C-alpha positions as a Markdown table, in Angstrom:
| # | Residue | x | y | z |
|---|---|---|---|---|
| 1 | Met | 60.6 | 25.2 | 39.1 |
| 2 | Ile | 57.6 | 23.0 | 38.1 |
| 3 | Lys | 54.5 | 23.8 | 39.5 |
| 4 | Ile | 52.0 | 21.2 | 40.4 |
| 5 | Leu | 48.3 | 21.0 | 41.2 |
| 6 | Leu | 47.1 | 18.1 | 43.3 |
| 7 | Val | 43.8 | 16.6 | 42.7 |
| 8 | Asp | 42.6 | 13.7 | 45.2 |
| 9 | Asp | 39.7 | 13.5 | 47.4 |
| 10 | Glu | 41.5 | 11.9 | 50.1 |
| 11 | Glu | 43.4 | 14.4 | 52.1 |
| 12 | Leu | 45.7 | 12.1 | 53.5 |
| 13 | Val | 47.0 | 11.1 | 49.9 |
| 14 | Arg | 47.2 | 14.8 | 48.9 |
| 15 | Ala | 49.3 | 15.3 | 52.1 |
| 16 | Gly | 51.7 | 12.6 | 51.3 |
| 17 | Leu | 52.3 | 13.5 | 47.6 |
| 18 | Arg | 52.8 | 17.1 | 48.8 |
| 19 | Ala | 55.8 | 15.9 | 51.3 |
| 20 | Val | 57.2 | 13.6 | 48.4 |
| 21 | Leu | 57.2 | 16.4 | 45.7 |
| 22 | Glu | 58.0 | 19.4 | 48.0 |
| 23 | Ala | 61.2 | 17.4 | 49.1 |
| 24 | Gln | 62.3 | 17.9 | 45.6 |
| 25 | Gly | 64.1 | 21.4 | 45.1 |
| 26 | Asp | 62.8 | 21.7 | 41.4 |
| 27 | Leu | 59.1 | 20.9 | 42.4 |
| 28 | Thr | 56.6 | 22.8 | 44.1 |
| 29 | Val | 52.8 | 22.2 | 44.9 |
| 30 | Val | 51.0 | 25.4 | 44.3 |
| 31 | Gly | 47.4 | 24.2 | 44.9 |
| 32 | Glu | 45.0 | 21.1 | 45.9 |
| 33 | Ala | 41.5 | 19.9 | 45.2 |
| 34 | Gly | 39.2 | 17.4 | 46.3 |
| 35 | Asp | 37.0 | 17.3 | 43.6 |
| 36 | Gly | 37.2 | 17.3 | 39.8 |
| 37 | Ser | 34.8 | 20.3 | 39.7 |
| 38 | Gln | 37.3 | 22.4 | 41.0 |
| 39 | Val | 40.2 | 21.8 | 38.7 |
| 40 | Leu | 39.5 | 24.2 | 35.7 |
| 41 | Gly | 39.0 | 27.1 | 38.0 |
| 42 | Leu | 42.2 | 26.7 | 40.0 |
| 43 | Val | 44.2 | 25.8 | 36.9 |
| 44 | Arg | 43.0 | 29.4 | 35.3 |
| 45 | Thr | 44.3 | 31.0 | 38.4 |
| 46 | Leu | 47.5 | 29.0 | 39.5 |
| 47 | Arg | 48.9 | 28.1 | 36.1 |
| 48 | Pro | 50.5 | 24.8 | 37.2 |
| 49 | Asp | 52.8 | 23.0 | 34.8 |
| 50 | Val | 51.2 | 19.6 | 35.7 |
| 51 | Val | 48.0 | 18.5 | 37.4 |
| 52 | Leu | 48.3 | 15.1 | 39.3 |
| 53 | Met | 44.5 | 13.7 | 38.7 |
| 54 | Asp | 43.3 | 11.0 | 40.8 |
| 55 | Val | 40.9 | 8.9 | 38.3 |
| 56 | Arg | 38.0 | 7.8 | 40.7 |
| 57 | Met | 36.6 | 10.6 | 43.0 |
| 58 | Pro | 32.9 | 11.3 | 44.2 |
| 59 | Gly | 31.5 | 14.5 | 42.4 |
| 60 | Met | 33.3 | 14.9 | 39.1 |
| 61 | Asp | 35.9 | 12.0 | 38.4 |
| 62 | Gly | 39.2 | 12.4 | 37.1 |
| 63 | Leu | 38.0 | 11.5 | 33.3 |
| 64 | Thr | 35.4 | 14.0 | 33.4 |
| 65 | Ala | 37.9 | 16.5 | 35.2 |
| 66 | Thr | 40.6 | 15.5 | 32.3 |
| 67 | Arg | 38.0 | 16.2 | 29.5 |
| 68 | Thr | 36.9 | 19.4 | 30.9 |
| 69 | Leu | 40.3 | 20.8 | 31.2 |
| 70 | Ile | 41.4 | 19.8 | 27.9 |
| 71 | Glu | 38.5 | 21.4 | 26.2 |
| 72 | Gly | 38.0 | 24.7 | 28.7 |
| 73 | Cys | 42.0 | 25.6 | 28.8 |
| 74 | Pro | 43.6 | 26.9 | 25.5 |
| 75 | Glu | 46.7 | 25.6 | 26.8 |
| 76 | Pro | 46.2 | 22.9 | 29.5 |
| 77 | Pro | 48.8 | 21.7 | 31.8 |
| 78 | Lys | 50.2 | 18.3 | 31.4 |
| 79 | Ile | 47.9 | 15.7 | 33.3 |
| 80 | Leu | 49.4 | 12.7 | 35.2 |
| 81 | Val | 46.8 | 10.5 | 36.1 |
| 82 | Val | 47.2 | 8.7 | 39.6 |
| 83 | Thr | 45.3 | 5.4 | 40.3 |
| 84 | Thr | 45.5 | 2.2 | 42.4 |
| 85 | Phe | 45.1 | -0.4 | 39.6 |
| 86 | Glu | 47.5 | -0.2 | 36.4 |
| 87 | Asn | 44.9 | -2.4 | 34.1 |
| 88 | Asp | 41.8 | 0.0 | 35.0 |
| 89 | Asp | 40.1 | 0.8 | 31.9 |
| 90 | Tyr | 39.2 | 4.1 | 33.3 |
| 91 | Val | 42.8 | 5.0 | 33.2 |
| 92 | Tyr | 43.0 | 4.3 | 29.6 |
| 93 | Gln | 39.9 | 6.4 | 28.8 |
| 94 | Ala | 41.5 | 9.2 | 30.7 |
| 95 | Leu | 44.9 | 8.8 | 28.6 |
| 96 | Arg | 42.5 | 8.7 | 25.5 |
| 97 | Ala | 40.9 | 11.9 | 26.7 |
| 98 | Gly | 43.9 | 13.7 | 26.9 |
| 99 | Ala | 45.9 | 12.7 | 30.0 |
| 100 | Asp | 49.6 | 12.8 | 29.3 |
| 101 | Gly | 50.8 | 10.0 | 31.6 |
| 102 | Phe | 50.1 | 7.5 | 34.4 |
| 103 | Leu | 51.1 | 6.8 | 37.9 |
| 104 | Leu | 50.5 | 4.3 | 40.4 |
| 105 | Lys | 49.7 | 5.4 | 44.0 |
| 106 | Arg | 52.2 | 2.9 | 45.3 |
| 107 | Ser | 55.1 | 4.3 | 43.3 |
| 108 | Arg | 58.1 | 5.2 | 45.3 |
| 109 | Pro | 59.0 | 8.7 | 46.0 |
| 110 | Ala | 61.7 | 9.0 | 43.4 |
| 111 | Glu | 59.5 | 7.2 | 40.9 |
| 112 | Ile | 57.0 | 9.8 | 41.6 |
| 113 | Ala | 59.3 | 12.8 | 41.1 |
| 114 | His | 61.0 | 11.2 | 38.0 |
| 115 | Ala | 57.4 | 11.0 | 36.6 |
| 116 | Val | 56.2 | 14.7 | 37.1 |
| 117 | Arg | 59.7 | 15.5 | 35.5 |
| 118 | Leu | 59.2 | 13.7 | 32.3 |
| 119 | Val | 55.5 | 14.8 | 31.9 |
| 120 | Ala | 56.6 | 18.3 | 32.4 |
| 121 | Ala | 59.2 | 18.0 | 30.0 |
| 122 | Gly | 57.1 | 16.7 | 27.5 |
| 123 | Glu | 58.2 | 12.9 | 27.1 |
| 124 | Ser | 55.1 | 11.3 | 28.6 |
| 125 | Leu | 55.0 | 8.6 | 30.6 |
| 126 | Leu | 53.8 | 5.6 | 28.8 |
| 127 | Phe | 51.4 | 3.0 | 30.2 |
| 128 | Pro | 52.4 | -0.6 | 31.0 |
| 129 | Ala | 51.7 | -3.5 | 29.3 |
| 130 | Ala | 48.1 | -4.0 | 30.9 |
| 131 | Ile | 47.1 | -0.8 | 29.7 |
| 132 | Arg | 48.7 | -1.3 | 26.3 |
| 133 | Arg | 46.5 | -4.2 | 25.6 |
| 134 | Leu | 43.3 | -2.4 | 26.3 |
| 135 | Ala | 44.6 | 0.2 | 23.9 |
| 136 | Ala | 45.3 | -2.7 | 21.5 |
| 137 | Gly | 41.5 | -4.2 | 22.2 |
| 138 | Gln | 40.1 | -1.0 | 21.1 |
| 139 | Gly | 41.4 | -1.4 | 17.7 |
| 140 | Asn | 38.6 | -0.4 | 15.1 |
| 141 | Arg | 38.3 | 0.9 | 11.3 |
| 142 | Pro | 38.6 | 4.7 | 11.8 |
| 143 | Ala | 41.8 | 4.5 | 13.9 |
| 144 | Arg | 43.4 | 2.2 | 10.8 |
| 145 | Glu | 42.2 | 4.7 | 8.2 |
| 146 | Ala | 43.7 | 7.6 | 10.1 |
| 147 | Met | 46.9 | 5.9 | 10.4 |
| 148 | Ser | 46.5 | 5.0 | 7.0 |
| 149 | Arg | 46.0 | 8.6 | 5.8 |
| 150 | Ala | 48.9 | 9.8 | 7.8 |
| 151 | Ala | 51.2 | 8.3 | 5.3 |
| 152 | Leu | 54.2 | 8.2 | 7.7 |
| 153 | Thr | 57.8 | 8.1 | 6.0 |
| 154 | Glu | 59.9 | 5.2 | 7.0 |
| 155 | Arg | 61.9 | 7.0 | 9.5 |
| 156 | Glu | 58.8 | 8.3 | 11.0 |
| 157 | Ala | 57.1 | 5.1 | 11.5 |
| 158 | Glu | 60.3 | 3.7 | 13.1 |
| 159 | Val | 60.3 | 6.9 | 15.4 |
| 160 | Leu | 56.6 | 6.2 | 16.4 |
| 161 | Arg | 57.5 | 2.5 | 17.2 |
| 162 | Leu | 60.3 | 3.4 | 19.5 |
| 163 | Val | 58.0 | 5.9 | 21.1 |
| 164 | Ala | 55.2 | 3.3 | 21.5 |
| 165 | Arg | 58.1 | 1.4 | 23.5 |
| 166 | Gly | 58.7 | 4.2 | 25.7 |
| 167 | Leu | 61.8 | 5.7 | 24.9 |
| 168 | Ser | 62.8 | 9.3 | 25.0 |
| 169 | Asn | 64.0 | 11.6 | 22.4 |
| 170 | Gly | 67.6 | 11.1 | 23.7 |
| 171 | Glu | 67.3 | 7.3 | 23.8 |
| 172 | Ile | 65.7 | 7.3 | 20.3 |
| 173 | Ala | 68.4 | 9.5 | 19.0 |
| 174 | Glu | 71.2 | 7.1 | 20.4 |
| 175 | Gln | 69.4 | 4.1 | 18.9 |
| 176 | Leu | 69.1 | 5.5 | 15.5 |
| 177 | Phe | 72.3 | 7.3 | 15.4 |
| 178 | Leu | 70.5 | 10.7 | 14.8 |
| 179 | Gly | 70.8 | 13.9 | 16.5 |
| 180 | Val | 68.1 | 14.8 | 19.4 |
| 181 | Gln | 67.1 | 17.7 | 17.5 |
| 182 | Thr | 66.2 | 15.5 | 14.2 |
| 183 | Val | 64.5 | 13.3 | 16.5 |
| 184 | Lys | 62.3 | 15.8 | 18.1 |
| 185 | Thr | 61.5 | 17.1 | 14.5 |
| 186 | His | 60.4 | 13.5 | 13.2 |
| 187 | Val | 58.3 | 13.4 | 16.6 |
| 188 | Ser | 56.7 | 16.6 | 15.5 |
| 189 | Ser | 55.9 | 15.3 | 12.0 |
| 190 | Val | 54.3 | 12.3 | 13.2 |
| 191 | Leu | 51.9 | 14.4 | 15.9 |
| 192 | Gly | 51.0 | 16.6 | 13.1 |
| 193 | Lys | 50.1 | 14.0 | 10.8 |
| 194 | Leu | 48.1 | 11.9 | 13.1 |
| 195 | Gly | 46.6 | 14.9 | 14.6 |
| 196 | Ala | 47.9 | 14.1 | 18.1 |
| 197 | Arg | 48.0 | 16.3 | 20.8 |
| 198 | Asp | 51.2 | 14.8 | 22.4 |
| 199 | Arg | 53.0 | 11.3 | 22.6 |
| 200 | Thr | 50.7 | 9.5 | 24.1 |
| 201 | Gln | 47.6 | 10.5 | 21.9 |
| 202 | Ala | 50.2 | 9.4 | 19.2 |
| 203 | Val | 50.7 | 6.1 | 21.1 |
| 204 | Ile | 47.2 | 5.2 | 21.7 |
| 205 | Ala | 46.6 | 6.0 | 18.0 |
| 206 | Ala | 49.4 | 3.4 | 17.1 |
| 207 | Tyr | 47.9 | 0.6 | 19.3 |
| 208 | Glu | 44.3 | 1.1 | 18.3 |
| 209 | Ser | 45.2 | 1.0 | 14.6 |
| 210 | Gly | 47.3 | -1.9 | 14.9 |
| 211 | Phe | 50.4 | -0.3 | 13.8 |
| 212 | Val | 52.1 | -1.3 | 17.1 |
| 213 | Ala | 51.1 | -4.5 | 18.8 |
| 214 | Pro | 51.0 | -4.7 | 22.6 |
| 215 | Asp | 54.1 | -6.9 | 22.8 |
| 216 | Gly | 56.0 | -4.2 | 21.0 |
| 217 | Asp | 56.3 | -6.1 | 17.7 |
């Protein structure tokens, strides 16, 4: 059972998300918060697997709450950013701060449930083209130098490019004719060399450094 914490200042939105998620046999909502300042305490008490975090809230917003959670929790849950606009720079900053994925509020129920499962499994949702362009626009020398120091092997570089396209471990294995466990090993190596917390952080590094272009080339 995947345990979920809902964080949104609108009660109606939380009620809608709860109804969608609890209609699934493998998902359960263990708590709710209307302000980002409540998140760290609730995570420590309820120990959710995934936090659905609204980005724009009065009081403590989702970006600050994400940073607080990542810094204040030794093993933070997965964080799925929920927003209205896909090209919001605030969303990109939340992903950069440590959020694991991205979800539009207008997503269909099946898409919401799939997103939670995907993030919980560690195969993070990757942001759409608009957010990729924002990431690429942040390109800077430190990012390029960090990518250069990582000294990825040819296979690791190939795997990172496919991760950046949004492929899961299974899909990468199929495309490269490798075993899934071998792909997991390569992904772990890439994360370690880049000093990335997860797949999303590695992809952000890839875009910011120019290693991967927004169009995937």
